[in-house]
N, C-alpha and C positions, 0 to 999 in steps of 0.2 A: 509595329507592335508598341503599345504603351508600356509604362512601368508595370512591373509585376507586383500584384498585391495578394497577400494571403489573408483571408478572413476566417477566423476560427468560429465554429458554430454558425457557419455561413450559408446553410441551406434552408433555414426556416426562420420565420419571425423577423426580428430586427436584423439578424445576420443576413437573411436573404435580401432584404431591402438594401443593405450596405453593399452586398456583392453585386446586385443588379445595378445599383447606382454607380458603382465604380466602373463596371463594364460599359455602361452607357456614356460615361465620361472619358472612355478611351483606354482604361487600364486593362491589362491582361490579368484575369482574376482566377485564383485557386480558392475554392471553398472547402473548408474542413467540416467533417461531421463525425459523430461518435458512434452511432449505432443503428439509425433507422435507414436501412439500405433502400427500402421502397421509396421513402420520401426523397432521398438523395438522388435516386435514379430519375424520379419525376422532375426534380429541380433541374437536373442537367438537361433533360429533354425539353423542358420549358424555356430555359435560359441560354443554353449552349455553354454554360460555365462548368468546367470539370470539377468534380467533387472527389476529395481525398479522405479516406477513412483512416483515422488514427486517434488514439486517446491522448488528449492534450495534457493530462495529468501524469503521463508516463514520459520521463525525460528522454530515454533512449528512443522511444517510438517517435517522439517529435523530431529528434535529430535526424533519424532515418528518413522520415517523411519530407522534411525540409530539403534534404539533399535530392530526393526524387523529384520534388516540385521544381527545384532549380535546374535539374537536368532536363525536365520536360519543357519548362516555360522560360527559364532565365533567372537571373539573380532577383531575390525578393527585396524590393526597395520600399514597400509599404506593408505594414503589419497592423491588422486590426484584431485585438484580443477581445473577442465578443463571447466566447463559449462560457456557459454558466448553467448551474443547476440549483435547485432548491431541495432541501431535506428538512422541512420545518418541524419545530417542536420546542417547547419551553425547556429551559436549562435542566430542571429537575426530572424531565422525561427524556432528555436527549442522550443517546449513547455515543460512544466515541466514533463509531463508523459514520454516523450522520454528520458529526462535526468535521471529521477528517475528509470525507468525500467532497464536501462543499469547499473546504479550504484548498484541497489539492486541485480540484477542477476549476475553481473560480480565481484563485490567486496564484498558486504555484505554476499553473499553466502559463501565466504571464512571464514568469522567469524562464520556463522551458522554451517557449517560442522566441522570446527576445534574445535569449542566449544563443539560439541557433542562427539568428540573422545578424546579430550586432557586429560581429567581426567584419562581415562583408560590407555592411553599411559604413563602418568606419574607414575601411580601405577605399571605398568609392567616394567618400566624402558627401554622402547623401543618404537620408533615411527619414521615414515618417512612421511613427508608432502611435497608435491610438488605442487606449484601454477603455473598455466599457465598464463604468462603475454603476452606481444606482443611488436613487434618492434614499433608499433604506440604509445605505452605507454612510450617508450624511446625517440622517435624522434618527436612525435606529428603527426597529420594528419589533413588536411583540412576537415572540416565537421564532425569531430569526437571528439569534446570537451568532450562529455560524455564518449565515449569508451576510449580515451586516458587518461582521468582522472582516470577511474576505473582501467585500466591496470597499470598505474603508481602507483596508490595506492597499488596495489598488491605487488610491490617491497618493499615499506616501511613496509607493513604488514608482509612480509616474514622476513625482517631483525629484526623487533621487536620481533616476535614470536620465531625466532631462538635464540635470546639472552635470552629470558625467559625459553627456553626449553633445552638448551644445557647441563645443568648439570643433566638432567633426561634421557639422552640417546635418545633424540628426535632431529632429524635434520629437518630443514625447509629450502627449497630452491625454487627458481623460474626458470622456463624455459620461455624464451621470443622468440617465433617463429617469423620469418618474414612471407612473403606471401607463403602460403602452398596450394597445390591443394586440396581444399575442396569445398563443395557446396557453402559456403559463398563467396569464392574467385571466383568460376566459375560464380557467379551471376554478377560479375563486367563486364561491357561492354568490348567486345574483344579489341577494339582500346585502351581503358584505360589500360587493362591488359598488352598489348604489351609494352606500355610506362613504366609500372611498372617493367616488366622483364628487360628492358634495364637499369634500375637503380641497378640491382642485379649483382655484379661482376662475380659470377659463371655462370650467363647466363641462369638460369632456376628458376622455382618455387621450393619450398621445397616439400617433400612428407610427409604424416602423419607418415611414419616409421622413417623419419629423427628425428622427435620430440619424438616418442616413445622410440627410443634407448637411448636418453639422460635421459628420465624419469627412465628407467630401471637401468641405471647407478647410478642415485642418490638414488634410494630406496634400493639398495643392502645392505645387512647386513654389509658387510665389509666397506662400505663408511660412516663411522661414524665421519670422520674429515672434511667433506664438509658440511657447514651449513651457512645460511645467504647469500648464493651466488645466482647470476643470471647468467644463461648460455644463451647467445644469439645465436640463430640458424637462421641466416637470409641470408646466402650466401655472407656475406660481405657487405650487403646493409647499415648497420648502425653499425659501429665498436665501441661499447660502453660497 
């Protein structure tokens, strides 16, 4: 058995590509999901990767789930914080619930999961944490003050935790995707999507595998000298 990896939001889209990529590279993978039981069942049948249902925004639920995963599979040595939602709206129309839901699911979840695994990683002297940010956390986006704030916060979270953990053999990095072919992006009206693609110098949307490859690179045992970094994968849309 390879190192145990937990991927949040790991049964669909970018998360699925990361989960499958890790499994194919020899890791023992646990994929988290939040609500779509049917999709999670199909994912497990298709990939053989066990799916664990829990709310990443709920601190106690995360602690309980991590203990169960470690009982089932072994200590978690690789964590990929990929879970995320959108609740778009301009500030003057946004209520607190849409702000809070996105902040809790996209940003507080990184604390919840990292807190659950960090002690074990420190004790063993090894760990890999990758947090999935976004180009919209770097450049901002109209109607996404909540999402942009959360994804921008992930970058600062990554740098601070990297500083705290470097001497313990733990690396912490961020991957910031641009627009990727997922259900979330496909939901954008076609005329809007075409305008977005025109702003991407390589002339296309990204694929989930584009993102998964960068995660695999960062979590590899031999990549112990890369920490506190953000890798932007956006086709040149925002060079930062």
